[in-house]
C-alpha positions in Angstrom: -0.1 -0.1 0.1 1.3 3.5 -0.6 1.7 6.1 1.9 1.3 9.6 0.9 4.2 11.8 1.7 2.6 14.0 4.0 1.2 11.1 6.1 4.8 9.7 6.0 6.2 13.1 7.4 3.7 13.5 9.9 4.4 9.8 11.3 8.3 10.5 11.1 7.5 14.0 13.0 5.6 11.9 15.7 8.4 9.2 16.0 11.2 12.2 16.6 8.9 13.8 19.1 8.5 10.7 21.0 12.3 9.8 21.1 13.0 13.4 22.3 10.5 13.2 25.2 11.8 9.5 26.1 15.6 11.3 26.1 14.0 14.1 28.2 12.5 11.9 30.9 15.9 9.6 31.2 17.7 12.9 31.7 15.2 14.3 34.5 15.3 10.7 36.3 19.0 11.1 36.3 18.7 14.7 37.9 16.6 13.5 40.4 19.4 11.7 42.1 21.2 14.9 42.8 20.6 17.5 46.0 18.4 20.1 45.1 20.4 23.0 43.6 21.1 25.8 46.2 23.4 28.8 45.6 26.8 28.2 46.1 29.2 25.8 45.5 29.5 22.2 46.8 32.1 19.3 46.5 31.0 15.9 47.1 32.9 12.8 48.1 30.5 10.5 46.1 29.1 10.4 42.7 25.4 12.2 41.8 26.0 14.5 44.9 26.3 11.9 47.4 28.8 11.2 50.3 30.4 14.2 52.3 30.0 17.7 51.6 32.5 20.3 51.1 31.3 24.0 50.9 33.4 26.1 48.6 34.0 29.8 49.6 33.4 31.5 46.1 34.7 34.4 47.5 38.5 33.1 48.0 39.5 33.7 44.3 43.0 32.1 43.4 43.6 30.4 46.7 44.4 26.7 46.5 42.6 24.3 48.7 43.4 20.6 49.5 40.4 18.6 50.4 40.4 16.3 53.5 38.7 13.6 51.1 38.8 13.4 47.3 35.8 14.8 45.7 34.1 12.8 43.1 31.0 15.3 41.9 30.7 19.1 42.2 27.5 21.3 42.2 27.8 25.3 41.5 25.3 27.8 41.4 26.9 31.1 41.1 26.7 34.0 38.5 30.3 34.8 39.1 32.7 32.1 39.9 33.5 28.8 39.1 35.9 25.9 40.5 39.0 24.4 38.8 39.6 21.1 40.4 43.0 18.9 40.3 43.7 15.4 40.8 46.6 16.0 43.1 47.0 18.1 46.6 48.3 21.6 46.2 46.5 22.1 42.7 48.7 19.9 41.3 48.5 17.0 38.7 48.9 16.9 34.7 45.3 17.9 34.0 42.4 20.1 35.7 38.9 20.2 35.3 36.7 23.4 35.5 33.2 23.9 36.1 31.2 26.8 34.8 29.0 29.2 37.1 26.3 26.9 36.5 27.4 23.1 37.1 26.3 19.7 38.4 28.9 17.2 37.2 30.5 13.6 38.3 34.0 14.4 37.9 36.2 12.3 35.4 38.8 11.5 38.3 38.6 12.0 42.3 39.9 15.6 42.8 41.9 16.6 45.8 42.4 20.2 45.5 40.5 23.3 43.8 40.8 27.0 43.6 38.0 29.3 42.3 38.4 31.8 39.4 35.9 34.4 38.1 33.2 32.9 35.6 
Protein backbone atom coordinates (compact mmCIF):
# COMPACT_ATOMS: atom_id res chain seq x y z
CA UNK A 1 0.00 0.00 0.00
CA UNK A 2 1.28 3.44 -0.91
CA UNK A 3 1.55 5.96 1.97
CA UNK A 4 1.18 9.57 0.89
CA UNK A 5 4.24 11.73 1.54
CA UNK A 6 2.34 14.02 3.95
CA UNK A 7 1.29 11.09 6.16
CA UNK A 8 4.83 9.71 6.16
CA UNK A 9 6.19 13.09 7.32
CA UNK A 10 3.57 13.29 10.07
CA UNK A 11 4.47 9.79 11.29
CA UNK A 12 8.20 10.62 11.16
CA UNK A 13 7.61 13.82 13.15
CA UNK A 14 5.59 11.93 15.77
CA UNK A 15 8.29 9.27 16.14
CA UNK A 16 11.02 11.94 16.45
CA UNK A 17 9.01 13.77 19.12
CA UNK A 18 8.43 10.56 21.07
CA UNK A 19 12.14 9.70 21.02
CA UNK A 20 13.04 13.23 22.19
CA UNK A 21 10.55 13.06 25.06
CA UNK A 22 11.86 9.67 26.15
CA UNK A 23 15.38 11.12 26.15
CA UNK A 24 14.26 14.08 28.25
CA UNK A 25 12.55 11.73 30.68
CA UNK A 26 15.76 9.74 31.12
CA UNK A 27 17.67 12.95 31.81
CA UNK A 28 15.13 14.05 34.40
CA UNK A 29 15.37 10.73 36.21
CA UNK A 30 19.15 11.06 36.29
CA UNK A 31 18.92 14.61 37.68
CA UNK A 32 16.61 13.37 40.45
CA UNK A 33 19.55 11.58 42.07
CA UNK A 34 21.21 14.93 42.86
CA UNK A 35 20.44 17.12 45.87
CA UNK A 36 18.35 20.20 45.05
CA UNK A 37 20.24 23.11 43.48
CA UNK A 38 21.17 25.83 45.95
CA UNK A 39 23.26 28.98 45.75
CA UNK A 40 26.99 28.39 46.20
CA UNK A 41 29.42 25.60 45.33
CA UNK A 42 29.65 22.14 46.88
CA UNK A 43 32.04 19.22 46.43
CA UNK A 44 30.83 15.70 47.22
CA UNK A 45 32.88 12.62 48.09
CA UNK A 46 30.48 10.39 46.11
CA UNK A 47 29.02 10.51 42.62
CA UNK A 48 25.71 12.28 41.86
CA UNK A 49 26.06 14.61 44.87
CA UNK A 50 26.29 11.89 47.51
CA UNK A 51 28.64 11.37 50.43
CA UNK A 52 30.46 13.97 52.51
CA UNK A 53 29.86 17.58 51.44
CA UNK A 54 32.53 20.29 51.37
CA UNK A 55 31.29 23.87 50.87
CA UNK A 56 33.46 25.99 48.57
CA UNK A 57 34.11 29.64 49.49
CA UNK A 58 33.38 31.32 46.15
CA UNK A 59 34.73 34.66 47.41
CA UNK A 60 38.25 33.21 47.95
CA UNK A 61 39.50 33.62 44.38
CA UNK A 62 42.79 32.00 43.40
CA UNK A 63 43.65 30.35 46.73
CA UNK A 64 44.45 26.64 46.43
CA UNK A 65 42.52 24.40 48.84
CA UNK A 66 43.46 20.77 49.48
CA UNK A 67 40.47 18.63 50.44
CA UNK A 68 40.46 16.29 53.46
CA UNK A 69 38.73 13.66 51.29
CA UNK A 70 38.66 13.39 47.51
CA UNK A 71 35.73 14.87 45.59
CA UNK A 72 33.87 12.77 43.00
CA UNK A 73 31.12 15.25 42.07
CA UNK A 74 30.49 19.00 42.11
CA UNK A 75 27.54 21.36 42.10
CA UNK A 76 27.93 25.11 41.42
CA UNK A 77 25.23 27.79 41.31
CA UNK A 78 26.86 31.20 40.96
CA UNK A 79 26.67 34.05 38.54
CA UNK A 80 30.27 35.09 38.99
CA UNK A 81 32.59 32.21 39.92
CA UNK A 82 33.57 28.70 38.86
CA UNK A 83 35.76 25.99 40.39
CA UNK A 84 38.90 24.41 38.93
CA UNK A 85 39.66 20.94 40.35
CA UNK A 86 42.96 19.04 40.35
CA UNK A 87 43.78 15.34 40.89
CA UNK A 88 46.74 16.15 43.16
CA UNK A 89 47.06 17.97 46.48
CA UNK A 90 48.20 21.59 46.29
CA UNK A 91 46.46 22.17 42.93
CA UNK A 92 48.87 19.85 41.13
CA UNK A 93 48.45 17.19 38.52
CA UNK A 94 48.91 16.74 34.82
CA UNK A 95 45.44 18.12 34.10
CA UNK A 96 42.61 20.11 35.67
CA UNK A 97 38.84 20.16 35.29
CA UNK A 98 36.82 23.39 35.41
CA UNK A 99 33.15 23.86 36.11
CA UNK A 100 31.06 26.71 34.80
CA UNK A 101 29.15 29.13 36.99
CA UNK A 102 26.16 26.76 36.78
CA UNK A 103 27.26 23.13 36.95
CA UNK A 104 26.26 19.75 38.30
CA UNK A 105 28.60 16.94 37.31
CA UNK A 106 30.45 13.81 38.30
CA UNK A 107 34.19 14.35 37.99
CA UNK A 108 36.20 12.28 35.51
CA UNK A 109 38.63 11.43 38.37
CA UNK A 110 38.91 12.03 42.12
CA UNK A 111 39.67 15.69 42.85
CA UNK A 112 42.08 16.33 45.73
CA UNK A 113 42.35 20.13 45.48
CA UNK A 114 40.69 23.18 43.91
CA UNK A 115 40.73 26.92 43.47
CA UNK A 116 38.01 29.40 42.57
CA UNK A 117 38.25 31.57 39.44
CA UNK A 118 36.00 34.28 38.00
CA UNK A 119 33.38 32.93 35.62
